[in-house]
DRENDO-1510 file (C-alpha; in Angstrom, 1 decimal, always signed):
<recs>
REC; n; res; u; v; w
REC; 1; MET; +2.3; +2.5; -17.1 .
REC; 2; GLN; +0.4; -0.4; -17.3 .
REC; 3; GLU; -3.0; -0.1; -18.3 .
REC; 4; MET; -6.3; -1.7; -17.2 .
REC; 5; THR; -9.8; -2.1; -19.2 .
REC; 6; ASN; -12.6; -1.7; -17.1 .
REC; 7; LYS; -10.7; -2.5; -13.5 .
REC; 8; ARG; -10.8; +1.0; -11.2 .
REC; 9; ASN; -6.9; +0.7; -9.9 .
REC; 10; VAL; -6.8; +1.8; -6.4 .
REC; 11; LEU; -3.3; +2.5; -5.0 .
REC; 12; VAL; -2.7; +1.2; -2.0 .
REC; 13; ILE; -0.7; +3.2; +1.1 .
REC; 14; VAL; +1.0; -0.3; +2.9 .
REC; 15; GLY; +1.9; +0.6; +6.7 .
REC; 16; ARG; +4.5; -0.6; +7.8 .
REC; 17; GLU; +2.8; -2.0; +10.6 .
REC; 18; ALA; -0.1; -3.6; +8.2 .
REC; 19; GLU; +1.0; -7.3; +8.0 .
REC; 20; PRO; -0.2; -9.6; +4.9 .
REC; 21; PRO; -3.4; -11.0; +6.2 .
REC; 22; ILE; -4.3; -7.8; +7.0 .
REC; 23; MET; -4.1; -6.4; +3.5 .
REC; 24; VAL; -5.5; -9.3; +1.8 .
REC; 25; ASP; -8.2; -9.4; +4.9 .
REC; 26; ALA; -8.3; -4.8; +4.0 .
REC; 27; LEU; -8.7; -5.8; +0.2 .
REC; 28; ARG; -11.4; -7.9; -0.1 .
REC; 29; PRO; -14.1; -7.1; -0.9 .
REC; 30; ARG; -12.5; -4.2; -3.3 .
REC; 31; ALA; -10.7; -7.4; -5.5 .
REC; 32; GLU; -13.4; -7.4; -7.8 .
REC; 33; ASP; -13.0; -5.5; -11.0 .
REC; 34; THR; -10.7; -3.6; -9.3 .
REC; 35; GLY; -6.8; -4.0; -9.5 .
REC; 36; PHE; -4.0; -2.6; -6.6 .
REC; 37; THR; -1.3; -1.0; -6.3 .
REC; 38; LEU; +0.8; -1.2; -3.8 .
REC; 39; LEU; +2.2; +1.3; -2.4 .
REC; 40; PHE; +5.4; +0.3; +0.3 .
REC; 41; PRO; +6.8; +3.8; +1.5 .
REC; 42; ALA; +10.3; +3.4; +3.2 .
REC; 43; THR; +9.1; +4.4; +7.0 .
REC; 44; SER; +12.0; +6.5; +8.5 .
REC; 45; LEU; +13.1; +4.9; +11.5 .
REC; 46; HIS; +17.7; +3.8; +10.8 .
REC; 47; GLY; +18.3; +8.3; +10.0 .
REC; 48; PRO; +17.1; +9.6; +6.5 .
REC; 49; ASP; +17.6; +7.4; +3.2 .
REC; 50; SER; +18.5; +4.3; +5.3 .
REC; 51; PRO; +19.3; +0.8; +3.5 .
REC; 52; THR; +18.6; -0.5; +6.3 .
REC; 53; ASP; +15.1; +1.0; +6.0 .
REC; 54; TRP; +15.1; +0.5; +2.5 .
REC; 55; ALA; +15.6; -3.3; +2.3 .
REC; 56; ASP; +12.6; -3.1; +4.9 .
REC; 57; ALA; +10.0; -2.1; +2.7 .
REC; 58; VAL; +11.4; -3.7; +0.2 .
REC; 59; GLU; +10.8; -6.5; +2.1 .
REC; 60; ARG; +7.4; -6.2; +3.1 .
REC; 61; ALA; +6.7; -5.6; -0.1 .
REC; 62; GLU; +7.2; -8.6; -1.9 .
REC; 63; ARG; +5.6; -10.4; +1.6 .
REC; 64; GLY; +2.6; -8.5; +0.2 .
REC; 65; SER; +3.0; -8.0; -2.8 .
REC; 66; GLU; +3.0; -12.4; -2.7 .
REC; 67; ALA; +0.2; -12.9; +0.2 .
REC; 68; LEU; -2.5; -10.8; -2.5 .
REC; 69; ARG; -0.9; -12.8; -4.8 .
REC; 70; GLU; -1.2; -16.4; -3.7 .
REC; 71; ALA; -4.7; -14.8; -2.8 .
REC; 72; GLY; -6.8; -14.2; -5.7 .
REC; 73; LEU; -6.2; -10.1; -5.4 .
REC; 74; GLU; -4.5; -8.6; -8.8 .
REC; 75; VAL; -2.1; -7.0; -8.1 .
REC; 76; ILE; -0.3; -4.0; -10.7 .
REC; 77; GLU; +2.2; -2.7; -9.4 .
REC; 78; THR; +4.3; -3.0; -6.3 .
REC; 79; ILE; +5.9; +0.7; -5.4 .
REC; 80; VAL; +8.8; +0.8; -3.0 .
REC; 81; GLY; +9.3; +5.0; -2.7 .
REC; 82; GLU; +10.3; +7.3; -0.3 .
REC; 83; ALA; +10.1; +8.0; +3.5 .
REC; 84; ASP; +6.9; +10.8; +3.5 .
REC; 85; PHE; +4.4; +8.7; +2.4 .
REC; 86; ALA; +2.1; +11.8; +1.5 .
REC; 87; ALA; +4.7; +12.5; -1.1 .
REC; 88; ALA; +5.4; +9.1; -2.3 .
REC; 89; ALA; +1.7; +8.7; -2.8 .
REC; 90; GLY; +2.1; +11.7; -5.4 .
REC; 91; ASP; +4.3; +10.2; -7.7 .
REC; 92; VAL; +2.3; +7.9; -8.4 .
REC; 93; MET; -1.1; +9.2; -8.2 .
REC; 94; HIS; +0.4; +11.6; -10.8 .
REC; 95; SER; +2.2; +8.8; -12.5 .
REC; 96; ARG; -0.8; +6.4; -13.2 .
REC; 97; GLU; -4.3; +6.7; -13.4 .
REC; 98; ILE; -6.1; +5.8; -9.7 .
REC; 99; ASP; -9.0; +5.2; -8.9 .
REC; 100; ASP; -9.5; +5.6; -5.6 .
REC; 101; VAL; -7.2; +5.1; -2.6 .
REC; 102; VAL; -7.0; +2.9; +0.5 .
REC; 103; VAL; -4.2; +3.7; +3.9 .
REC; 104; LEU; -3.5; +0.7; +4.7 .
REC; 105; VAL; -2.7; +1.4; +8.6 .
REC; 106; ASP; -2.5; -0.7; +11.9 .
REC; 107; PRO; -5.8; +0.3; +13.6 .
REC; 108; GLU; -5.0; +0.8; +16.8 .
REC; 109; ALA; -2.7; +3.3; +16.4 .
REC; 110; ALA; -4.7; +5.1; +14.5 .
REC; 111; LEU; -7.7; +5.2; +16.3 .
REC; 112; GLY; -5.7; +6.4; +19.0 .
REC; 113; ALA; -4.4; +9.3; +17.0 .
REC; 114; ARG; -7.6; +9.9; +15.0 .
REC; 115; PRO; -10.6; +8.0; +15.7 .
REC; 116; ASP; -12.6; +10.4; +13.4 .
REC; 117; LEU; -10.9; +9.3; +10.4 .
REC; 118; VAL; -10.9; +5.3; +10.9 .
REC; 119; ALA; -12.5; +2.6; +9.9 .
REC; 120; VAL; -11.9; -0.7; +10.3 .
</recs>
């Protein structure tokens, strides 16, 4: 676990639809005195523990963390986790000091499902 002094550590759970520009735009306002731990769940599209799904998640993680760093945001750690994002997030939160959690998903899909929980 990496120690941070005087900085918040925000866990960012990145949905499959959240492309790097969306990530940068969403996180830039929170970036002051903050580092980000990025979690990319290996969304199950091809069956349980599909190598294709894991490879996709690794590629998304590499693109996302690179985009944040290029935008001047601090990336503490990038993690590819299991498809069950709640379980993956629980694993991260139990093994690291996390100050806040942000979930980045396709806002239109989320608005359709739970408009009461979505901040755009």
